[in-house]
TISE-152715 format. One record per atom (N, C-alpha, C, O): residue number from 1; residue in three letters; atom name; x, y, z. Coordinates in pm, whole numbers, plus 50000, padded with zeros to 5 digits. Layout:
BEGIN
NUM	ALA	CA	X	Y	Z
...
***
This chain:
BEGIN
1	MET	N	42905	78628	72981
1	MET	CA	43010	78696	72925
1	MET	C	42960	78714	72761
1	MET	O	42905	78626	72695
2	SER	N	42988	78828	72724
2	SER	CA	42937	78842	72583
2	SER	C	43072	78824	72489
2	SER	O	43187	78830	72532
3	PHE	N	43033	78800	72356
3	PHE	CA	43131	78758	72253
3	PHE	C	43105	78862	72143
3	PHE	O	42991	78882	72102
4	ILE	N	43205	78923	72097
4	ILE	CA	43199	79014	71973
4	ILE	C	43306	78982	71869
4	ILE	O	43414	78934	71902
5	LYS	N	43276	79008	71750
5	LYS	CA	43362	78996	71642
5	LYS	C	43417	79134	71614
5	LYS	O	43339	79229	71616
6	VAL	N	43554	79155	71588
6	VAL	CA	43615	79283	71565
6	VAL	C	43713	79258	71458
6	VAL	O	43762	79148	71435
7	VAL	N	43740	79372	71391
7	VAL	CA	43836	79366	71283
7	VAL	C	43934	79485	71306
7	VAL	O	43884	79591	71345
8	ALA	N	44070	79477	71286
8	ALA	CA	44177	79577	71297
8	ALA	C	44253	79575	71175
8	ALA	O	44276	79473	71111
9	GLY	N	44295	79707	71143
9	GLY	CA	44368	79731	71014
9	GLY	C	44514	79777	71047
9	GLY	O	44538	79867	71128
10	VAL	N	44602	79713	70983
10	VAL	CA	44752	79755	70996
10	VAL	C	44752	79842	70873
10	VAL	O	44779	79803	70759
11	VAL	N	44715	79974	70912
11	VAL	CA	44711	80073	70792
11	VAL	C	44859	80127	70746
11	VAL	O	44931	80189	70823
12	VAL	N	44892	80097	70621
12	VAL	CA	45018	80143	70579
12	VAL	C	45011	80281	70492
12	VAL	O	44917	80306	70416
13	LYS	N	45121	80367	70512
13	LYS	CA	45136	80495	70451
13	LYS	C	45284	80525	70446
13	LYS	O	45341	80512	70554
14	ASP	N	45355	80561	70350
14	ASP	CA	45490	80578	70335
14	ASP	C	45570	80482	70418
14	ASP	O	45648	80533	70498
15	LYS	N	45565	80356	70412
15	LYS	CA	45639	80254	70465
15	LYS	C	45619	80271	70620
15	LYS	O	45712	80233	70692
16	LYS	N	45517	80320	70673
16	LYS	CA	45494	80329	70821
16	LYS	C	45344	80282	70847
16	LYS	O	45261	80280	70756
17	ILE	N	45318	80244	70974
17	ILE	CA	45191	80192	71014
17	ILE	C	45126	80271	71123
17	ILE	O	45188	80332	71210
18	LEU	N	44995	80265	71110
18	LEU	CA	44909	80351	71203
18	LEU	C	44887	80281	71322
18	LEU	O	44847	80165	71313
19	ILE	N	44905	80333	71438
19	ILE	CA	44847	80292	71566
19	ILE	C	44789	80421	71646
19	ILE	O	44824	80539	71636
20	ALA	N	44691	80364	71726
20	ALA	CA	44620	80488	71797
20	ALA	C	44610	80440	71953
20	ALA	O	44617	80322	71988
21	ARG	N	44593	80553	72043
21	ARG	CA	44585	80519	72184
21	ARG	C	44434	80543	72219
21	ARG	O	44376	80647	72187
22	LYS	N	44377	80440	72286
22	LYS	CA	44256	80468	72350
22	LYS	C	44234	80577	72437
22	LYS	O	44320	80582	72525
23	ARG	N	44146	80667	72443
23	ARG	CA	44128	80787	72528
23	ARG	C	44080	80732	72666
23	ARG	O	44040	80617	72685
24	LYS	N	44090	80839	72766
24	LYS	CA	44048	80802	72888
24	LYS	C	43875	80793	72877
24	LYS	O	43802	80856	72801
25	GLY	N	43841	80701	72970
25	GLY	CA	43668	80680	72958
25	GLY	C	43645	80569	72877
25	GLY	O	43542	80506	72902
26	LYS	N	43726	80523	72777
26	LYS	CA	43698	80407	72691
26	LYS	C	43768	80286	72751
26	LYS	O	43857	80293	72836
27	SER	N	43724	80185	72703
27	SER	CA	43780	80044	72720
27	SER	C	43902	80044	72683
27	SER	O	43933	80090	72573
28	LEU	N	43992	79994	72765
28	LEU	CA	44143	79970	72730
28	LEU	C	44213	80120	72713
28	LEU	O	44305	80136	72632
29	ALA	N	44161	80231	72798
29	ALA	CA	44221	80352	72796
29	ALA	C	44372	80351	72808
29	ALA	O	44423	80271	72887
30	GLY	N	44447	80432	72736
30	GLY	CA	44590	80433	72761
30	GLY	C	44667	80333	72676
30	GLY	O	44787	80349	72653
31	LEU	N	44592	80224	72625
31	LEU	CA	44677	80145	72538
31	LEU	C	44663	80175	72405
31	LEU	O	44569	80243	72364
32	TRP	N	44760	80125	72324
32	TRP	CA	44765	80148	72179
32	TRP	C	44723	80014	72114
32	TRP	O	44740	79902	72163
33	GLU	N	44657	80046	71979
33	GLU	CA	44596	79937	71898
33	GLU	C	44615	79979	71757
33	GLU	O	44654	80090	71722
34	PHE	N	44583	79875	71674
34	PHE	CA	44565	79884	71532
34	PHE	C	44423	79930	71530
34	PHE	O	44341	79875	71604
35	PRO	N	44384	80035	71442
35	PRO	CA	44269	80097	71450
35	PRO	C	44152	79990	71367
35	PRO	O	44177	79919	71269
36	GLY	N	44038	79999	71428
36	GLY	CA	43926	79914	71357
36	GLY	C	43801	79922	71446
36	GLY	O	43771	80028	71502
37	GLY	N	43727	79810	71460
37	GLY	CA	43603	79824	71525
37	GLY	C	43510	79690	71510
37	GLY	O	43545	79589	71449
38	LYS	N	43404	79707	71568
38	LYS	CA	43301	79578	71565
38	LYS	C	43265	79561	71428
38	LYS	O	43251	79651	71345
39	ILE	N	43251	79433	71409
39	ILE	CA	43189	79380	71273
39	ILE	C	43036	79365	71298
39	ILE	O	42996	79289	71386
40	GLU	N	42954	79435	71225
40	GLU	CA	42812	79438	71251
40	GLU	C	42760	79299	71207
40	GLU	O	42841	79229	71146
41	ALA	N	42640	79251	71229
41	ALA	CA	42587	79123	71203
41	ALA	C	42569	79119	71058
41	ALA	O	42523	79216	70999
42	ASP	N	42609	78994	70985
42	ASP	CA	42612	78977	70849
42	ASP	C	42707	79072	70767
42	ASP	O	42689	79094	70648
43	GLU	N	42806	79125	70839
43	GLU	CA	42895	79219	70768
43	GLU	C	43023	79150	70737
43	GLU	O	43079	79083	70824
44	ILE	N	43077	79165	70602
44	ILE	CA	43202	79107	70573
44	ILE	C	43319	79178	70648
44	ILE	O	43318	79301	70647
45	PRO	N	43412	79118	70708
45	PRO	CA	43507	79201	70781
45	PRO	C	43589	79298	70710
45	PRO	O	43635	79395	70771
46	GLU	N	43612	79278	70582
46	GLU	CA	43672	79379	70492
46	GLU	C	43594	79515	70500
46	GLU	O	43644	79621	70539
47	ILE	N	43466	79496	70458
47	ILE	CA	43369	79603	70468
47	ILE	C	43372	79686	70606
47	ILE	O	43383	79808	70620
48	ALA	N	43360	79594	70696
48	ALA	CA	43367	79664	70848
48	ALA	C	43468	79740	70868
48	ALA	O	43452	79847	70928
49	LEU	N	43608	79695	70818
49	LEU	CA	43727	79757	70845
49	LEU	C	43707	79908	70772
49	LEU	O	43738	80011	70832
50	LYS	N	43663	79908	70663
50	LYS	CA	43651	80017	70565
50	LYS	C	43572	80124	70633
50	LYS	O	43606	80243	70636
51	ARG	N	43458	80069	70691
51	ARG	CA	43355	80154	70759
51	ARG	C	43400	80206	70891
51	ARG	O	43372	80322	70922
52	GLU	N	43458	80142	70960
52	GLU	CA	43503	80167	71103
52	GLU	C	43609	80273	71077
52	GLU	O	43599	80377	71141
53	LEU	N	43710	80258	70988
53	LEU	CA	43804	80358	70968
53	LEU	C	43769	80497	70922
53	LEU	O	43830	80600	70950
54	LEU	N	43657	80485	70845
54	LEU	CA	43616	80613	70788
54	LEU	C	43520	80672	70908
54	LEU	O	43517	80795	70915
55	GLU	N	43447	80604	70997
55	GLU	CA	43366	80653	71104
55	GLU	C	43454	80699	71219
55	GLU	O	43435	80805	71278
56	GLU	N	43544	80621	71245
56	GLU	CA	43642	80667	71366
56	GLU	C	43755	80750	71333
56	GLU	O	43796	80826	71422
57	PHE	N	43810	80749	71227
57	PHE	CA	43934	80828	71187
57	PHE	C	43921	80913	71066
57	PHE	O	44011	80990	71030
58	CYS	N	43815	80897	71006
58	CYS	CA	43786	80993	70874
58	CYS	C	43876	80964	70764
58	CYS	O	43905	81052	70683
59	ILE	N	43926	80837	70754
59	ILE	CA	44021	80811	70635
59	ILE	C	43966	80698	70555
59	ILE	O	43892	80614	70606
60	GLU	N	44001	80695	70429
60	GLU	CA	43967	80596	70335
60	GLU	C	44089	80515	70320
60	GLU	O	44203	80561	70318
61	VAL	N	44053	80382	70307
61	VAL	CA	44165	80280	70298
61	VAL	C	44129	80174	70186
61	VAL	O	44012	80158	70154
62	GLN	N	44223	80107	70132
62	GLN	CA	44198	80012	70052
62	GLN	C	44256	79859	70125
62	GLN	O	44375	79832	70146
63	VAL	N	44148	79780	70152
63	VAL	CA	44188	79667	70248
63	VAL	C	44262	79561	70172
63	VAL	O	44217	79528	70062
64	GLY	N	44368	79506	70217
64	GLY	CA	44461	79424	70158
64	GLY	C	44453	79272	70220
64	GLY	O	44346	79219	70248
65	ASN	N	44578	79210	70236
65	ASN	CA	44587	79076	70276
65	ASN	C	44543	79068	70419
65	ASN	O	44564	79158	70502
66	TYR	N	44481	78954	70443
66	TYR	CA	44451	78905	70592
66	TYR	C	44580	78868	70662
66	TYR	O	44668	78801	70607
67	ILE	N	44587	78913	70781
67	ILE	CA	44702	78873	70858
67	ILE	C	44680	78755	70949
67	ILE	O	44751	78655	70938
68	GLU	N	44574	78765	71046
68	GLU	CA	44568	78675	71135
68	GLU	C	44428	78686	71213
68	GLU	O	44359	78786	71199
69	THR	N	44395	78596	71285
69	THR	CA	44278	78597	71374
69	THR	C	44339	78577	71530
69	THR	O	44414	78483	71558
70	SER	N	44298	78678	71627
70	SER	CA	44336	78671	71753
70	SER	C	44220	78644	71845
70	SER	O	44118	78711	71827
71	PHE	N	44223	78554	71942
71	PHE	CA	44116	78543	72028
71	PHE	C	44160	78599	72158
71	PHE	O	44272	78570	72201
72	TYR	N	44068	78687	72233
72	TYR	CA	44115	78728	72356
72	TYR	C	44002	78737	72453
72	TYR	O	43892	78776	72415
73	HIS	N	44022	78706	72569
73	HIS	CA	43926	78709	72691
73	HIS	C	43948	78818	72794
73	HIS	O	44026	78801	72888
74	TYR	N	43881	78928	72776
74	TYR	CA	43892	79033	72860
74	TYR	C	43788	79010	72969
74	TYR	O	43701	78926	72944
75	PRO	N	43785	79078	73095
75	PRO	CA	43710	79037	73196
75	PRO	C	43557	79042	73174
75	PRO	O	43482	78968	73236
76	ARG	N	43511	79135	73079
76	ARG	CA	43372	79123	73053
76	ARG	C	43329	79085	72922
76	ARG	O	43208	79067	72906
77	VAL	N	43408	79070	72821
77	VAL	CA	43381	79035	72700
77	VAL	C	43496	78937	72629
77	VAL	O	43613	78952	72663
78	SER	N	43464	78850	72544
78	SER	CA	43573	78770	72469
78	SER	C	43554	78834	72322
78	SER	O	43443	78863	72278
79	ILE	N	43649	78849	72267
79	ILE	CA	43672	78912	72119
79	ILE	C	43746	78816	72023
79	ILE	O	43847	78754	72056
80	GLU	N	43691	78808	71906
80	GLU	CA	43763	78750	71796
80	GLU	C	43810	78859	71708
80	GLU	O	43726	78924	71646
81	LEU	N	43939	78887	71696
81	LEU	CA	43987	79000	71633
81	LEU	C	44062	78967	71495
81	LEU	O	44175	78916	71497
82	LYS	N	44004	78993	71389
82	LYS	CA	44056	78971	71250
82	LYS	C	44141	79092	71205
82	LYS	O	44092	79205	71200
83	ALA	N	44274	79065	71172
83	ALA	CA	44359	79165	71131
83	ALA	C	44388	79168	70973
83	ALA	O	44398	79062	70913
84	TYR	N	44398	79273	70916
84	TYR	CA	44417	79287	70761
84	TYR	C	44508	79407	70743
84	TYR	O	44502	79509	70812
85	TYR	N	44598	79383	70637
85	TYR	CA	44679	79496	70606
85	TYR	C	44573	79592	70529
85	TYR	O	44473	79546	70474
86	ALA	N	44606	79733	70529
86	ALA	CA	44510	79818	70461
86	ALA	C	44611	79937	70411
86	ALA	O	44700	79978	70485
87	THR	N	44591	79989	70279
87	THR	CA	44661	80088	70232
87	THR	C	44584	80228	70262
87	THR	O	44466	80243	70231
88	TYR	N	44653	80320	70319
88	TYR	CA	44584	80465	70337
88	TYR	C	44574	80516	70186
88	TYR	O	44667	80509	70105
89	LEU	N	44443	80569	70160
89	LEU	CA	44422	80624	70048
89	LEU	C	44398	80788	70051
89	LEU	O	44450	80858	69965
90	SER	N	44321	80841	70151
90	SER	CA	44286	80970	70170
90	SER	C	44225	80994	70311
90	SER	O	44189	80905	70389
91	GLY	N	44219	81125	70330
91	GLY	CA	44152	81164	70444
91	GLY	C	44251	81228	70538
91	GLY	O	44369	81194	70530
92	LYS	N	44208	81323	70631
92	LYS	CA	44272	81378	70734
92	LYS	C	44226	81318	70876
92	LYS	O	44109	81331	70914
93	ILE	N	44320	81255	70947
93	ILE	CA	44273	81187	71076
93	ILE	C	44214	81270	71165
93	ILE	O	44281	81365	71207
94	ILE	N	44090	81254	71208
94	ILE	CA	44015	81305	71310
94	ILE	C	43976	81191	71410
94	ILE	O	43912	81092	71375
95	LEU	N	44015	81213	71526
95	LEU	CA	44002	81109	71640
95	LEU	C	43873	81112	71707
95	LEU	O	43826	81220	71743
96	THR	N	43813	81005	71725
96	THR	CA	43680	80992	71798
96	THR	C	43707	80913	71940
96	THR	O	43690	80973	72046
97	ASP	N	43742	80803	71938
97	ASP	CA	43770	80706	72047
97	ASP	C	43902	80699	72095
97	ASP	O	43931	80618	72183
98	HIS	N	44001	80792	72036
98	HIS	CA	44131	80777	72075
98	HIS	C	44175	80922	72102
98	HIS	O	44111	81020	72064
99	ASP	N	44286	80928	72168
99	ASP	CA	44347	81059	72217
99	ASP	C	44477	81108	72130
99	ASP	O	44513	81225	72114
100	CYS	N	44534	80995	72081
100	CYS	CA	44659	81020	72026
100	CYS	C	44673	80914	71888
100	CYS	O	44606	80810	71887
101	TYR	N	44752	80943	71789
101	TYR	CA	44780	80855	71700
101	TYR	C	44941	80864	71643
101	TYR	O	45004	80969	71654
102	ARG	N	44989	80766	71594
102	ARG	CA	45125	80779	71552
102	ARG	C	45136	80699	71421
102	ARG	O	45064	80601	71403
103	TRP	N	45227	80742	71327
103	TRP	CA	45274	80660	71197
103	TRP	C	45405	80612	71255
103	TRP	O	45485	80695	71298
104	ILE	N	45435	80473	71259
104	ILE	CA	45556	80434	71313
104	ILE	C	45600	80313	71206
104	ILE	O	45530	80254	71124
105	LYS	N	45730	80299	71233
105	LYS	CA	45805	80185	71153
105	LYS	C	45757	80049	71233
105	LYS	O	45733	80054	71353
106	PRO	N	45748	79941	71166
106	PRO	CA	45717	79817	71228
106	PRO	C	45804	79788	71350
106	PRO	O	45755	79743	71454
107	GLU	N	45936	79814	71334
107	GLU	CA	46020	79767	71442
107	GLU	C	46014	79860	71567
107	GLU	O	46079	79835	71668
108	GLU	N	45936	79963	71556
108	GLU	CA	45917	80046	71674
108	GLU	C	45790	79998	71754
108	GLU	O	45763	80057	71859
109	LEU	N	45716	79900	71715
109	LEU	CA	45602	79845	71776
109	LEU	C	45625	79804	71921
109	LEU	O	45542	79826	72009
110	GLN	N	45736	79745	71943
110	GLN	CA	45778	79705	72090
110	GLN	C	45764	79811	72172
110	GLN	O	45715	79793	72284
111	GLN	N	45805	79934	72132
111	GLN	CA	45814	80063	72224
111	GLN	C	45669	80100	72272
111	GLN	O	45658	80197	72347
112	PHE	N	45561	80033	72237
112	PHE	CA	45438	80104	72276
112	PHE	C	45351	79972	72352
112	PHE	O	45366	79855	72318
113	GLU	N	45274	80012	72444
113	GLU	CA	45196	79926	72518
113	GLU	C	45074	79900	72443
113	GLU	O	44975	79973	72451
114	MET	N	45081	79795	72369
114	MET	CA	44967	79752	72276
114	MET	C	44852	79671	72362
114	MET	O	44880	79610	72465
115	ALA	N	44724	79677	72311
115	ALA	CA	44622	79614	72356
115	ALA	C	44655	79462	72356
115	ALA	O	44725	79416	72266
116	PRO	N	44607	79386	72453
116	PRO	CA	44640	79244	72460
116	PRO	C	44588	79170	72316
116	PRO	O	44660	79090	72257
117	ALA	N	44472	79201	72276
117	ALA	CA	44432	79121	72154
117	ALA	C	44518	79141	72037
117	ALA	O	44520	79055	71948
118	ASP	N	44595	79255	72029
118	ASP	CA	44676	79295	71919
118	ASP	C	44802	79230	71917
118	ASP	O	44857	79211	71808
119	LEU	N	44860	79190	72035
119	LEU	CA	44985	79142	72055
119	LEU	C	45025	79035	71958
119	LEU	O	45129	79042	71893
120	PRO	N	44933	78927	71949
120	PRO	CA	44980	78813	71859
120	PRO	C	45021	78873	71704
120	PRO	O	45090	78807	71626
121	PHE	N	44976	78991	71677
121	PHE	CA	45009	79044	71527
121	PHE	C	45149	79111	71510
121	PHE	O	45199	79149	71403
122	LEU	N	45205	79119	71642
122	LEU	CA	45340	79220	71624
122	LEU	C	45448	79145	71547
122	LEU	O	45508	79201	71455
123	LYS	N	45475	79021	71583
123	LYS	CA	45583	78937	71534
123	LYS	C	45556	78924	71378
123	LYS	O	45640	78948	71290
124	LEU	N	45431	78884	71357
124	LEU	CA	45398	78860	71200
124	LEU	C	45407	78975	71126
124	LEU	O	45438	78960	71008
125	ILE	N	45386	79097	71171
125	ILE	CA	45397	79229	71109
125	ILE	C	45539	79246	71077
125	ILE	O	45579	79269	70963
126	GLU	N	45628	79234	71197
126	GLU	CA	45759	79272	71175
126	GLU	C	45832	79167	71077
126	GLU	O	45922	79208	71003
127	SER	N	45796	79040	71078
127	SER	CA	45863	78936	70993
127	SER	C	45813	78957	70858
127	SER	O	45893	78945	70765
128	ASN	N	45687	78987	70834
128	ASN	CA	45634	79005	70690
128	ASN	C	45697	79142	70627
128	ASN	O	45706	79161	70506
129	TRP	N	45734	79226	70721
129	TRP	CA	45768	79368	70675
129	TRP	C	45918	79350	70593
129	TRP	O	45944	79421	70496
130	LYS	N	46000	79262	70636
130	LYS	CA	46132	79260	70590
130	LYS	C	46142	79188	70444
130	LYS	O	46251	79177	70388
***
């Protein structure tokens, strides 16, 4: 089994956060997640997050506070997922690995079927938001 390090952003804009749904044909298709991606070898997580959001969503962000690290074992891969708050700065969202995105209030997170590795962050985000 392989092990990868991944970073996710809780991107904030107008008091809402960005979530995106993985498109058909992709791993975790149909599940919602906080956007991000793989951390390259010797890459700092905050830099990886900025790079991934630019590559996969065409948006610029300012990375903020660290939230938490989640470890999850999927059938073919284990991941270490580091989550950070990020402030949306600019860009028009263009999707590559996702088929849909939403800007939602934190209390709406429970209405979406989130990827398992993202689940540990939900309560922290909701409680920190208040």
